C-alpha positions in Angstrom: 185.1 171.8 -54.7 186.9 168.6 -55.4 184.5 165.9 -56.7 187.0 163.1 -57.2 189.1 161.0 -54.9 192.2 161.9 -57.0 193.8 165.4 -56.7 196.9 166.3 -58.8 199.6 167.9 -56.9 202.0 170.0 -58.9 204.5 170.1 -56.1 206.3 167.0 -54.8 209.7 167.9 -53.3 209.7 167.1 -49.5 212.6 169.7 -49.0 210.6 172.5 -50.8 210.7 176.0 -49.4 208.1 178.4 -50.9 210.5 181.3 -51.6 212.9 179.0 -53.4 210.8 176.5 -55.4 207.9 178.4 -56.8 208.3 177.5 -60.5 205.1 176.3 -62.3 207.3 173.6 -63.9 207.1 171.2 -61.0 205.2 168.2 -62.3 202.6 166.5 -60.2 202.0 163.2 -58.4 198.7 161.6 -57.3 197.4 162.7 -53.9 194.4 160.4 -53.1 191.6 161.8 -50.9 189.8 159.3 -48.6 186.1 159.1 -47.9 186.2 161.0 -44.6 188.1 163.8 -46.2 185.5 164.2 -48.9 182.7 164.1 -46.3 184.4 166.8 -44.3 184.8 169.0 -47.4 181.1 168.3 -48.4 180.1 169.9 -45.1 182.5 172.8 -45.5 179.6 175.3 -45.2 178.6 173.9 -41.8 179.2 176.5 -39.0 180.9 173.9 -36.8 182.9 170.7 -37.6 185.0 168.6 -35.2 187.3 166.1 -36.7 188.8 163.4 -34.4 191.3 161.2 -36.1 193.8 158.4 -35.4 197.5 158.4 -36.6 198.1 158.7 -40.3 194.4 159.4 -41.1 195.2 162.6 -43.2 193.9 165.4 -40.8 196.3 168.0 -41.9 195.5 167.7 -45.6 191.8 168.1 -45.1 192.4 171.1 -42.8 194.4 172.7 -45.6 191.8 172.0 -48.3 189.1 173.3 -46.0 191.0 176.7 -45.6 191.7 176.9 -49.3 188.1 176.5 -50.4 187.1 179.4 -48.1 190.0 181.5 -49.4 188.8 180.9 -53.0 185.4 182.3 -51.9 187.2 185.5 -50.7 187.3 184.6 -46.9 189.8 185.7 -44.4 190.8 182.6 -42.3 192.8 182.3 -39.1 194.7 179.1 -38.6 195.7 178.0 -35.0 198.4 175.3 -34.5 200.3 173.8 -31.6 203.6 175.4 -32.4 205.3 177.3 -35.2 206.8 174.3 -36.7 203.5 172.6 -37.1 202.0 175.8 -38.5 204.5 176.8 -41.1 206.3 173.6 -42.0 203.1 171.4 -42.1 199.8 173.3 -42.4 201.0 176.2 -44.4 203.1 174.0 -46.7 200.0 172.0 -47.7 197.9 175.1 -48.1 200.5 176.5 -50.6 200.7 173.2 -52.4 196.9 173.2 -52.9 197.0 176.9 -54.0 199.6 176.0 -56.6 197.3 173.2 -57.8 194.1 175.0 -58.2 195.6 178.4 -59.3 198.3 177.7 -62.0 199.6 181.3 -61.8 199.9 181.3 -58.0 203.3 182.3 -57.0 204.3 181.8 -53.3 207.2 184.3 -53.6 204.7 187.0 -54.2 201.8 186.1 -51.9 203.4 184.3 -49.0 205.3 186.2 -46.3 207.0 183.6 -44.3 208.2 186.0 -41.7 204.7 187.2 -40.8 203.1 183.9 -41.5 200.6 185.6 -43.9 199.3 183.8 -47.0 197.8 186.1 -49.4 195.8 185.7 -52.6 195.8 187.3 -56.1 193.8 190.7 -56.3 190.7 189.0 -57.9 190.0 187.3 -54.5 189.7 190.5 -52.6 191.0 190.4 -49.1 191.1 186.7 -48.9 194.1 185.4 -46.8 195.2 183.0 -44.1 197.0 184.3 -41.0 198.2 182.1 -38.2 198.8 181.8 -34.5 200.4 179.2 -32.2 199.6 177.9 -28.7 203.2 178.9 -27.8 202.1 182.6 -27.8 198.4 182.9 -27.0 198.6 186.6 -26.8 200.3 186.8 -30.2 197.0 187.2 -32.0 195.5 189.9 -29.9 196.3 192.5 -32.3 194.7 190.7 -35.3 191.7 192.0 -37.0 188.4 190.1 -37.6 188.3 186.9 -39.6 185.5 185.0 -41.4 186.6 181.7 -39.8 189.0 179.9 -37.6 190.6 176.5 -38.0 192.3 174.8 -35.0 194.9 172.1 -35.9 195.6 169.7 -33.0 192.7 171.4 -31.2 192.8 169.1 -28.1 196.3 170.5 -27.3 195.3 174.1 -27.7 195.0 176.0 -24.3 191.7 177.6 -23.3 193.3 181.2 -23.6 194.4 180.6 -27.1 191.0 179.2 -28.1 189.1 182.1 -26.6 191.5 184.7 -28.2 191.0 183.1 -31.6 187.2 182.8 -31.2 187.0 186.5 -30.2 188.2 187.3 -33.8 185.8 184.8 -35.4 183.0 187.0 -36.7 181.9 184.6 -39.5 180.9 185.6 -43.1 177.8 187.2 -42.2 176.3 186.4 -38.7 177.3 182.8 -37.8 181.0 182.1 -37.0 182.7 179.4 -38.9 184.9 177.0 -36.8 186.9 173.8 -37.5 188.4 171.8 -34.6 190.7 169.0 -35.9 192.5 166.7 -33.5 194.8 163.7 -33.7 195.6 161.4 -30.7 196.7 162.9 -27.5 198.4 160.6 -24.8 197.6 163.3 -22.2 194.1 164.2 -21.3 192.6 166.6 -24.0 192.0 170.3 -23.0 188.7 170.3 -21.1 187.1 172.8 -23.5 187.7 170.4 -26.4 186.1 167.5 -24.7 183.2 169.7 -23.8 182.7 170.7 -27.4 182.7 167.0 -28.5 180.1 166.2 -26.0 177.9 169.2 -26.6 177.9 168.8 -30.4 177.9 165.1 -31.3 176.3 165.7 -34.7 179.2 167.9 -35.6 181.9 165.3 -34.8 183.5 163.1 -37.6 185.7 160.2 -36.5 188.3 158.8 -38.9 191.2 156.3 -38.6 193.8 154.9 -40.8 191.8 151.6 -40.5 188.9 153.1 -42.5 191.2 154.7 -45.0 190.9 152.8 -48.3 194.4 153.9 -49.3 196.0 152.4 -46.2 197.7 149.0 -46.7 196.8 146.0 -44.8 200.4 145.7 -43.7 200.3 149.2 -42.1 197.1 148.4 -40.3 198.6 145.2 -38.9 201.5 147.2 -37.6 199.3 149.6 -35.9 197.4 146.9 -34.1 200.6 145.2 -33.0 202.5 148.4 -32.0 199.7 149.9 -29.9 198.2 146.6 -28.7 194.5 146.4 -30.0 192.0 147.0 -27.2 194.4 149.0 -24.9 193.8 152.6 -23.9 196.8 153.6 -26.0 195.2 151.9 -29.1 192.0 153.7 -28.5 193.8 157.0 -28.2 196.5 156.7 -31.0 194.7 154.5 -33.6 191.0 155.2 -33.0 191.5 158.9 -32.0 189.1 158.5 -29.0 189.2 160.6 -25.8 190.0 158.2 -22.9 188.7 159.4 -19.4 191.3 159.9 -16.7 194.9 158.8 -16.9 194.2 155.6 -18.8 194.8 152.2 -17.3 198.1 151.9 -19.1 199.8 155.1 -17.7 202.8 154.3 -15.7 202.7 157.6 -13.7 199.5 159.2 -12.5 199.0 162.8 -13.3 197.7 163.6 -9.8 200.8 161.9 -8.2 203.2 164.0 -10.4 201.4 167.2 -9.7 201.5 166.4 -6.0 205.2 165.7 -6.2 205.8 169.1 -7.8 204.3 170.8 -4.8 205.5 168.9 -1.8 207.9 170.9 0.4 211.2 169.3 1.3 213.0 169.4 4.7 216.8 170.0 4.6 217.2 167.9 7.6 217.2 164.7 5.5 219.8 166.0 3.0 222.8 164.7 4.8 221.5 161.2 5.0 220.2 160.6 1.5 221.5 157.9 -0.7 222.7 159.7 -3.8 222.8 158.4 -7.4 223.4 160.0 -10.8 221.9 159.0 -14.0 223.3 159.9 -17.5 221.4 159.5 -20.7 223.9 160.1 -23.4 222.9 161.3 -26.9 224.8 160.5 -30.1 227.2 163.3 -30.8 225.2 166.1 -32.5 221.9 164.4 -32.1 219.3 165.0 -29.3 220.5 166.0 -25.8 222.6 164.5 -23.1 220.9 164.8 -19.7 222.5 164.3 -16.3 220.2 163.8 -13.3 221.1 163.6 -9.6 218.8 162.1 -7.0 219.2 162.4 -3.2 217.0 159.7 -1.8 213.4 160.9 -2.3 214.5 164.3 -3.5 215.2 165.0 -7.2 214.4 168.7 -7.3 217.8 170.0 -8.4 218.1 171.2 -11.9 218.9 168.6 -14.6 221.9 169.4 -16.6 221.1 169.3 -20.3 224.0 169.2 -22.8 224.0 169.3 -26.6 226.9 168.3 -28.9 229.3 167.6 -26.2 232.1 164.9 -26.3 232.8 162.3 -23.6 235.3 164.6 -21.7 232.9 167.5 -21.5 230.1 165.2 -20.3 232.5 163.8 -17.7 233.3 167.4 -16.5 229.6 168.1 -16.2 229.1 165.0 -14.0 232.0 166.2 -11.7 229.8 169.4 -11.2 227.2 167.2 -9.4 229.9 165.7 -7.1 230.6 169.3 -6.0 226.9 169.7 -5.1 226.9 166.3 -3.3 230.0 167.3 -1.2 228.3 170.6 -0.3 225.4 168.5 1.1 227.9 166.1 2.8 226.5 163.1 0.7 228.5 160.5 -1.0 227.6 159.6 -4.5 227.0 155.9 -4.4 226.7 155.1 -8.1 226.8 156.6 -11.6 224.5 154.8 -14.0 225.2 155.7 -17.7 223.2 154.6 -20.6 225.4 152.2 -22.7 223.8 153.1 -26.1 226.0 156.1 -26.7 227.7 156.4 -23.3 230.6 153.8 -23.5 233.0 156.6 -24.2 231.8 158.5 -21.0 232.1 155.3 -19.0 235.7 154.8 -20.1 236.6 158.5 -19.2 235.0 158.1 -15.8 236.8 154.9 -14.9 240.2 156.4 -16.0 239.6 159.2 -13.7 239.3 156.7 -10.9 235.6 156.4 -10.4 234.8 152.8 -9.3 231.1 153.3 -8.9 230.2 153.6 -12.6 227.7 151.2 -14.1 227.2 150.8 -17.9 223.4 150.2 -18.3 221.6 148.8 -21.2 217.9 149.6 -21.3 217.2 146.5 -23.4 219.1 144.1 -21.2 217.4 141.6 -19.0 216.0 143.0 -15.7 216.9 141.9 -12.1 213.2 141.1 -11.6 212.6 138.7 -14.5 209.3 137.6 -13.2 207.6 140.9 -13.8 209.6 142.9 -16.5 210.7 142.2 -20.0 213.8 144.5 -19.7 215.7 146.9 -17.6 213.9 150.0 -19.1 210.6 148.8 -17.8 212.0 147.8 -14.4 213.7 151.1 -13.7 210.5 153.1 -14.7 208.4 151.1 -12.3 211.0 151.6 -9.6 210.4 155.2 -10.3 206.7 154.8 -9.9 207.2 153.2 -6.5 209.6 156.1 -5.6 206.7 158.6 -6.4 204.3 156.5 -4.3 206.7 156.8 -1.4 206.7 160.6 -1.5 209.4 161.4 -4.2 209.8 165.0 -5.1 210.6 166.6 -8.4 210.6 170.2 -9.7 211.3 170.0 -13.4 208.2 170.4 -15.5 209.6 168.9 -18.7 210.5 165.8 -16.6 207.0 165.5 -15.3 205.7 165.9 -18.9 208.0 163.0 -20.1 207.0 160.8 -17.2 203.3 161.4 -17.9 203.8 160.3 -21.5 205.0 156.8 -20.5 202.7 153.9 -21.2 203.2 150.2 -20.5 202.0 147.1 -22.3 201.6 143.5 -20.9 203.5 141.1 -23.2 204.4 137.4 -23.2 204.3 135.6 -19.9 202.4 138.5 -18.3 205.6 140.7 -18.3 205.6 144.5 -18.4 207.3 146.6 -21.0 207.1 150.3 -21.9 205.7 151.3 -25.3 208.3 152.0 -27.9 210.4 155.1 -27.3 209.8 156.3 -30.8 206.0 156.5 -30.0 206.8 158.7 -27.0 209.2 160.8 -29.0 206.6 161.3 -31.7 204.0 162.5 -29.1 206.4 164.7 -27.2 208.1 166.1 -30.3 211.4 165.3 -28.6 213.3 162.4 -27.1 212.4 161.6 -23.4 216.0 162.2 -22.3 215.1 163.7 -19.0 212.9 160.8 -17.9 215.5 158.3 -19.1 218.2 160.0 -17.0 215.8 160.1 -14.0 215.1 156.3 -14.5 218.8 155.5 -14.6 219.2 156.7 -11.0 217.3 153.6 -9.9 219.6 151.1 -11.4 221.2 149.0 -8.6 218.5 149.2 -5.9 214.9 150.0 -5.2 213.6 153.1 -3.4 213.9 151.6 0.1 217.5 150.9 -0.4 218.1 154.6 -1.2 217.5 155.7 2.5 220.3 155.6 4.9 219.5 155.9 8.7 216.0 157.4 7.9 212.8 155.4 8.3 210.3 155.1 5.6 207.7 156.3 8.0 209.6 159.6 8.6 209.9 160.2 5.0 206.2 159.6 4.3 205.3 161.7 7.3 207.4 164.6 6.2 205.8 164.7 2.7 202.2 163.5 3.2 201.5 164.4 6.9 200.2 160.7 7.3 202.7 158.5 9.2 200.4 155.5 8.5 200.6 155.8 4.8 203.8 153.9 4.1 204.9 153.1 0.5 203.5 149.9 -0.9 205.8 147.1 -1.6 206.9 147.2 -5.2 205.6 143.9 -6.7 205.2 144.5 -10.4 201.6 143.8 -11.6 200.1 145.3 -8.4 201.8 148.6 -9.1 200.9 148.6 -12.7 197.2 148.1 -12.2 197.1 150.5 -9.2 
């Protein structure tokens, strides 16, 4: 059991792979352990502990230490993570680093099976080991045998099926099962079972933030407060690690509205009269994805085209495919809106082909509505919000996920801006390319301008069954505060 705030790592290379760099000659660097980490480990024999942390608090390190201490006692531990990358590249890596620290003769090439995700121990520790499972495949652990304890990393994002499958294999060392739920911020609502566990067992909950960490610099703390806006729901979630009820007052898109949009039937009788627009979010060559989205008025249910590693000419050809779809529906594409960050080459190709309705859009440029929005990005996303309130329809689940992740802030002169894209990217684990392409379809006109020869009441009646529930006028702050 560590009794000091200083632990000596023997391993330090961030590009390390266990089967390649297992030499005991790696020299160490200091790895400080904060107060909450020591408190968590001092209670390592408690049957249940729940850790809620903010960003950068050190959750994964304490999870790894908790597992290793039980393995040193001869335990078989099951580790559950959100995905394979988080399990093997983060949690397992920390576990092996610690084992190489406390057991000088420990060799990962001998005891770690990267293919099976099995971390074994030297013979003197009996059957001690750590196996893993991920939320990507809840049924993948059904063939596993009994374990002495289970650790859930990012527990608030683990589905109920995975949680139940893992707990069914948690027999405890003796009679009482040993469980650890660790969770960092979740911009979505946490899984219901996790919120229930926190409410039922308040004495088992430990809260920790970077603000309480004695090793966190004042500069970093100040950046957190500025980046997430102290006092906002996003700040409470991301920095304080709290569970915020409902969608949060700073969510741009309501979960219920998006879920309803995914289920609303669409009548083809409107197809020939819809105002059509294409949005293209271009990625840097070889980085992220380029996404092309086509929207027919209040219908955006066609598959988005996702491209990777394509040049400007290939992207242009893919845009032409959507023109074929529009012609089949006897609809004219009124505008192509292309993100100018990496899309200038695509714009040039499109214009050389004779397309005159091509717009080069800068998300950071000044908006048309300068009274309510800080930049074009915020304005386009809030136009999308108005579109959903008017009965807009989507079918892409990843698009809905990216829209749900969007949060706004009120900045100088009471203008709205979206939170930094990097924050959304960190949360999703990918760039929100789909939602950016969708938002680009609104450049050049609001939702009501998208309808040709079809009344708003007709559209609302078709989708909601309530002719009197017309879309509200899009007036910035009123929409933002719902």
